Structure formats: structure tokens, C-alpha cells
C-alpha positions as CSV (number, residue, x, y, z in Angstrom):
1,M,-48.2,-63.8,-39.4
2,E,-44.4,-61.8,-39.3
3,P,-46.8,-58.2,-38.6
4,V,-49.2,-59.9,-36.0
5,K,-45.3,-61.3,-33.7
6,R,-44.2,-57.8,-34.2
7,L,-47.8,-56.9,-32.7
8,R,-47.4,-58.9,-29.8
9,Q,-43.8,-57.8,-29.1
10,R,-44.6,-54.5,-29.1
11,A,-47.2,-54.9,-26.4
12,R,-45.2,-56.8,-24.5
13,L,-42.4,-53.9,-24.6
14,N,-45.2,-51.1,-23.7
15,S,-46.3,-52.9,-20.7
16,Q,-43.1,-52.9,-19.3
17,I,-42.6,-49.7,-20.1
18,E,-45.9,-48.9,-18.3
19,R,-44.5,-51.1,-15.5
20,L,-41.3,-49.4,-15.6
21,K,-43.0,-46.2,-14.9
22,A,-45.3,-47.2,-12.1
23,D,-41.8,-48.6,-9.6
24,R,-40.4,-45.4,-10.8
25,A,-43.7,-43.2,-9.5
26,I,-43.8,-45.3,-6.1
27,L,-40.3,-44.9,-6.1
28,L,-40.4,-41.0,-5.6
29,I,-43.3,-41.3,-3.4
30,C,-41.1,-43.3,-0.8
31,L,-38.2,-40.9,-1.3
32,G,-40.6,-38.2,-0.7
33,I,-42.1,-39.4,2.3
34,A,-38.5,-40.7,3.5
35,L,-37.5,-37.1,3.1
36,A,-40.4,-35.4,4.2
37,L,-39.5,-37.5,7.9
38,W,-36.0,-36.6,7.7
39,V,-35.6,-33.6,7.6
40,P,-37.5,-32.1,10.4
41,T,-35.9,-34.6,12.4
42,K,-32.4,-33.4,11.8
43,M,-33.5,-30.1,11.6
44,A,-34.7,-31.1,15.2
45,Q,-31.9,-31.7,16.4
46,V,-29.6,-28.6,18.0
47,Y,-26.7,-27.3,16.3
48,K,-23.2,-24.8,16.6
49,S,-23.3,-22.2,14.0
50,E,-20.7,-19.1,14.1
51,K,-22.2,-15.7,13.3
52,K,-20.6,-12.7,12.4
53,V,-21.1,-9.3,14.6
54,F,-20.4,-5.8,12.9
55,L,-20.1,-3.0,15.7
56,D,-20.5,0.6,14.5
57,F,-19.9,3.7,16.7
58,R,-20.9,7.0,16.6
59,L,-17.9,9.6,16.7
60,P,-19.2,13.2,15.3
61,N,-16.0,15.1,17.1
62,T,-14.1,12.5,18.6
63,T,-12.2,9.1,17.9
64,F,-10.5,6.2,19.5
65,S,-7.3,6.3,20.4
66,R,-7.1,2.9,19.5
67,F,-9.7,1.7,16.9
68,P,-11.8,-1.3,18.5
69,P,-12.4,-4.5,16.2
70,K,-15.0,-3.4,13.4
71,D,-16.5,-7.0,14.0
72,M,-16.3,-9.9,16.0
73,V,-17.3,-14.1,15.1
74,V,-19.4,-15.7,18.2
75,V,-20.9,-19.1,18.3
76,V,-24.7,-19.4,18.8
77,E,-26.5,-22.6,19.1
78,G,-29.8,-23.4,18.7
79,T,-32.1,-25.7,16.5
80,G,-31.9,-26.2,12.7
81,W,-34.9,-24.8,12.6
82,N,-33.7,-21.4,14.5
83,L,-30.4,-21.1,12.9
84,L,-32.3,-21.3,9.6
85,Y,-35.0,-18.6,10.3
86,D,-32.1,-16.5,12.2
87,F,-30.1,-17.0,8.6
88,I,-32.8,-16.0,6.6
89,I,-33.6,-12.5,8.4
90,A,-30.4,-11.5,8.7
91,A,-26.7,-13.4,8.1
92,H,-25.2,-11.0,10.6
93,V,-25.9,-8.9,13.4
94,R,-24.6,-5.0,13.4
95,L,-24.8,-3.3,17.1
96,T,-24.3,0.1,17.2
97,Y,-23.2,2.7,19.8
98,D,-24.0,6.3,20.3
99,L,-20.8,8.2,21.7
100,R,-21.7,11.5,21.1
101,Y,-21.2,12.6,24.7
102,S,-18.8,10.2,25.9
103,R,-15.5,10.4,26.8
104,S,-14.7,6.7,26.8
105,F,-16.1,3.2,25.9
106,R,-16.3,0.7,28.8
107,L,-18.2,-2.7,26.9
108,S,-18.2,-5.2,29.4
109,R,-18.2,-9.2,28.4
110,G,-21.7,-9.4,30.0
111,Q,-22.8,-6.3,28.5
112,L,-21.6,-7.5,25.1
113,R,-23.3,-10.5,25.2
114,T,-26.3,-9.0,26.0
115,D,-26.6,-7.4,23.1
116,I,-26.0,-9.6,20.9
117,L,-27.8,-11.8,21.9
118,N,-31.0,-8.9,21.3
119,G,-29.6,-8.6,17.9
120,L,-30.6,-11.9,17.3
121,F,-33.8,-12.4,15.2
122,S,-34.2,-15.9,16.9
123,A,-34.7,-15.8,21.0
124,K,-34.4,-19.6,21.2
125,L,-30.7,-19.3,20.2
126,K,-27.5,-18.8,22.6
127,I,-24.6,-17.8,23.0
128,V,-22.2,-20.8,23.7
129,E,-18.9,-19.3,22.4
130,L,-17.7,-15.3,23.3
131,N,-13.5,-15.0,22.5
132,Y,-13.9,-11.0,24.1
133,D,-13.6,-10.3,27.3
134,G,-14.8,-6.9,26.8
135,L,-14.1,-3.4,24.7
136,Q,-12.1,-0.9,26.8
137,F,-11.1,2.1,24.7
138,D,-10.2,6.1,25.2
139,L,-11.6,8.7,22.7
140,E,-10.2,12.2,22.2
141,P,-10.6,15.2,19.7
142,V,-10.2,14.8,16.2
143,L,-7.5,16.5,15.1
144,S,-7.2,17.4,11.3
145,K,-3.2,18.4,9.7
146,K,-2.2,19.2,6.6
147,V,1.5,17.4,5.7
148,P,3.7,16.6,2.7
149,V,3.8,13.2,1.1
150,F,6.5,11.4,0.2
151,F,7.0,8.2,-2.3
152,A,8.0,5.0,-0.4
153,G,9.2,3.0,-3.2
154,T,11.9,2.0,-5.5
155,L,13.2,3.2,-9.6
156,H,15.1,0.7,-11.5
157,F,15.4,1.5,-15.4
158,E,16.7,0.0,-17.8
159,K,20.2,0.7,-19.5
160,D,20.9,3.5,-20.6
161,Y,17.1,5.4,-19.1
162,N,17.1,7.7,-16.1
163,L,14.6,9.9,-14.6
164,K,13.8,13.2,-17.1
165,A,12.6,15.4,-14.2
166,P,12.4,14.5,-10.2
167,L,9.7,12.7,-9.5
168,R,6.2,14.7,-8.7
169,L,2.9,13.5,-6.4
170,T,0.5,15.8,-7.4
171,P,-0.9,16.8,-4.4
172,D,2.3,16.8,-2.4
173,S,0.9,17.3,0.6
174,I,-2.5,16.0,2.4
175,T,-4.6,16.6,5.0
176,V,-5.0,14.0,7.9
177,F,-7.8,13.6,10.4
178,G,-7.1,11.2,14.0
179,P,-6.7,11.4,17.1
180,D,-5.7,14.4,18.5
181,S,-2.3,12.6,20.2
182,Q,-1.2,10.9,16.7
183,I,-2.1,13.9,14.1
184,R,0.4,16.7,16.4
185,P,3.4,15.4,16.6
186,L,3.3,14.4,12.4
187,I,5.3,16.3,10.0
188,S,4.5,14.1,6.4
189,I,3.2,11.2,5.2
190,S,4.4,8.3,3.3
191,T,2.7,6.7,0.1
192,D,2.2,2.7,0.0
193,S,5.3,0.9,-1.0
194,L,6.1,0.8,-4.7
195,A,8.2,-1.5,-6.8
196,L,9.1,0.2,-10.1
197,N,11.3,-2.2,-12.3
198,N,12.5,-2.1,-16.1
199,L,11.7,1.2,-16.6
200,S,12.0,2.9,-20.1
201,Q,9.0,4.4,-20.6
202,S,7.4,7.4,-18.1
203,L,4.4,6.7,-16.2
204,T,1.5,8.0,-13.7
205,R,0.5,5.9,-11.3
206,A,-2.1,6.4,-8.5
207,L,-1.1,5.6,-4.8
208,S,-2.8,5.6,-1.1
209,F,-1.0,6.4,2.2
210,S,0.5,4.1,5.3
211,L,-2.2,5.2,7.2
212,K,-2.6,3.7,10.7
213,P,-6.3,2.7,11.3
214,E,-8.1,5.3,13.5
215,W,-6.4,8.1,10.7
216,S,-8.3,8.8,7.5
217,A,-7.0,11.3,4.7
218,Q,-8.3,13.8,1.8
219,P,-7.3,12.9,-0.5
220,D,-7.1,9.9,0.0
221,R,-4.4,9.0,-2.9
222,V,-1.9,11.1,-4.9
223,M,-0.7,10.7,-8.8
224,L,2.5,9.8,-9.2
225,D,4.2,11.0,-12.2
226,V,7.4,9.3,-13.7
227,Q,9.1,11.3,-16.5
228,V,11.5,8.3,-17.9
229,E,13.6,9.3,-21.1
230,K,17.5,7.9,-22.8
231,F,20.8,9.3,-21.2
232,T,23.8,9.3,-23.3
233,E,27.3,10.7,-23.1
234,K,28.6,13.9,-23.3
235,S,32.6,14.9,-22.5
236,L,33.8,18.7,-22.3
237,F,36.9,20.8,-21.2
238,V,36.8,22.8,-18.4
239,P,39.3,25.3,-16.6
240,V,40.6,24.5,-13.5
241,T,41.0,26.9,-11.1
242,L,42.9,27.7,-7.3
243,P,41.1,29.4,-5.5
244,Q,44.0,30.7,-3.1
245,H,47.5,31.2,-4.3
246,S,47.1,31.8,-7.7
247,D,50.0,33.8,-8.2
248,S,52.1,31.8,-5.8
249,I,51.3,28.1,-7.5
250,K,52.3,27.3,-11.1
251,Y,49.4,24.1,-11.9
252,F,48.6,21.9,-15.4
253,P,47.3,21.0,-16.7
254,T,44.5,24.5,-16.5
255,Q,41.6,22.2,-17.9
256,V,40.5,18.6,-18.1
257,R,38.4,16.8,-19.6
258,I,34.9,15.8,-17.5
259,V,32.7,13.2,-19.1
260,F,28.9,12.5,-17.9
261,Q,25.7,11.0,-18.3
262,I,22.4,13.7,-19.5
263,G,19.4,12.8,-20.8
264,L,19.1,13.5,-24.8
265,S,16.2,16.3,-24.0
266,R,18.6,18.4,-22.1
267,Y,21.8,17.2,-24.4
268,S,22.6,20.8,-26.1
269,E,21.6,23.0,-22.7
270,V,24.7,21.5,-21.4
271,S,28.3,23.9,-21.9
272,S,31.1,24.2,-20.1
273,S,30.4,27.3,-18.2
274,D,27.8,25.5,-16.1
275,F,31.3,23.3,-14.2
276,S,33.2,25.0,-11.5
277,I,36.8,22.4,-10.9
278,E,38.7,23.6,-8.5
279,A,42.5,22.4,-7.0
280,E,42.9,21.6,-3.6
281,F,45.9,22.9,-1.9
282,D,46.2,22.2,1.7
283,T,47.9,25.5,3.1
284,A,48.5,23.4,6.8
285,K,51.1,21.6,5.9
286,T,54.6,22.3,4.4
287,P,53.9,22.7,0.0
288,T,56.0,20.5,-1.1
289,P,55.8,19.8,-5.0
290,G,53.5,17.3,-6.5
291,S,49.5,16.6,-7.4
292,L,46.4,18.5,-6.1
293,P,43.5,16.7,-6.1
294,L,40.5,18.2,-7.8
295,L,37.6,19.1,-6.7
296,L,34.1,19.6,-8.7
297,S,32.5,22.5,-6.9
298,R,29.5,23.4,-9.4
299,Q,27.3,21.3,-11.6
300,P,24.2,21.2,-13.6
301,S,21.5,19.0,-11.5
302,F,19.7,16.9,-13.5
303,I,23.2,15.4,-15.2
304,R,24.3,12.2,-13.7
305,N,28.0,9.7,-13.0
306,V,30.6,12.6,-13.4
307,R,33.9,11.7,-14.2
308,I,36.9,13.8,-14.4
309,F,39.9,12.9,-16.8
310,P,42.8,13.5,-15.0
311,E,41.6,13.3,-11.5
312,T,45.2,15.2,-10.3
313,V,47.0,18.3,-11.5
314,D,50.7,18.7,-11.2
315,Y,51.8,22.0,-9.4
316,L,55.0,23.8,-8.6
317,I,55.5,26.3,-5.8
318,V,57.2,29.8,-6.9
319,E,60.0,30.5,-4.4
320,G,59.2,33.0,-1.9
321,V,55.7,32.7,-1.5
322,F,55.9,31.1,2.1
323,K,58.7,33.0,3.1
324,K,57.2,35.8,6.7
């Protein structure tokens, strides 16, 4: 009897499964019918949608004094079907204007609206929002000029590190193209701003330029070369000189100690003969015994933070020198 009972239970379960399958099929059919009726109804309604418009200009030998916008956004209205059709054919509108023989560009709001409507693939769409009163720009000849490039940025180093050599830009000059009235007075161009912090190693970096929209450059970037090395302290004794009255004034000490920072790669290149230290004596004032300030008049360009010890020398005037 037990096997017969199991067979009956299995038969009832299979029957329930079949009914569920039939119910699910009916439900799917109903949903399909509802969707088929709902979609056309919704798509037949009127909607608004944004459309991007790109502006292209043919300017072989001229350029704009002030560049017009490259794109704009308009709001169009139409049925869902028309909007969908237009979007599938082209997601945006592109307008091209040939200005090869023009000296100015004038585009009224009405003409702009007409051009955009002609660029739409669906003739049943209409523009309901256009936030432009029209476009008006003057054209002028294109001028090219070669100008030097300057680095616009800041450098901050790790402790005891500094530049091994001056910053180098390659190339150090570029050719800039743009409206004659803007390019003619141009004397230099700056790179984009750059901040380099905690430098302890040399590096190279590609930099572009700060250009106005109406300008272009060739090349469009330069390479910045930053040579960094470790610095250390060095000291030397340097003779003190007195350019005038050398026979009439006695001063001491006759040499002083200088302390400075220098890169490790050039540590052995510097000697006392690379420096000149002068005692400043003002003959316009009545000389009295005292001290003279020291002036460092010559030093290597690649050293930093030069200090003199002591900063003055004592002097005495030989009697009779200032008598007439």
C-alpha cells in the first residue's frame, strides 16, 4: 500500500505544478498585452528633451577675435516616438558654417532656430527653449609668432636638497597662432601652473600652456627638466680688499671666513679665488676710526646661502691722508 500512496502524492504534485505553469503563462500573456497597450499610449504623449548642438566653422585663413561657443543645448518638444526616432538617428545636431570669404559672423536667433530645426531628423519636433539671442563675432587674419616659454610654478625641496642646475624647458620657445590683434603684442607664454613639493630626486614633466580659446600652439607642450641634488656646507677664507684708499687705511682682519651651501657634485670646484669681498668705505663722510661693512661682490652662481664671518672689519686712517 505504501508505494501506491507515494504514487498518488506524486501525481497530485505534478498536477499542481502543471496548474502553476498554466497560471504563469496566462499571467505573462496578460502582462504582455498590457505592456503592448501601455507603451504606444505613453509614447504617443508629448515630452520635452534636451538636445546638444555643436557648431563647426571653416576658417582657413582667418579666426575669430573672440571665439564663439563650440556647443549649446536646446530643448525640443515632440511625441515619445518622434524623440526616440530622432535620438536613434543622431544623438546631437551639428551645424557647419563656411566663413572662408567673410569678415564677420552674424547669426540671428531666428536663423539659428531654423538651422537647428533643419538639423533635426524628425520634422515633427519643435524647439521650445533656445537661450541664445543670436551670435555676432568679428573675424581677423591669423598671425603666428615665436615666443619664449616661462615656467609658471613653484618648487619645494626636502631638507638639504636643491637645484643642481637651472630649470630647463625643451623647447624653450614655441609658435603661437591666433588673432592678429592678440598675438602681435605677445612677448612670452607661460606654462600651466605646477607645484612640486618635497623634491629630492631629478624629474621630467610634460607641461602644456595657458592659452586663450582663440589661440593654438606648436608644439602644444614642452618638457620640464628639474635636476636635483643634495647640498652640503663648505667654508673658505677669503681676502678682504678695499678698492680705494688702500694705502691710507689700515684694516683688520685682512681675510674673513665665508660659509655657503653647495651641491655635492661641484664641491671640489670652488676655491677662495672664486670670491671677492670688499670693505665699503664712504669718503663723503668724515672718516673716523671704527668698522667697515663687507660686501660680497663676486661669487659662483651655483652656491647658496652665503654668510660672512665677521660681517665687518676694523680700520684706522693713516694721519694726513685727508689734508688738502
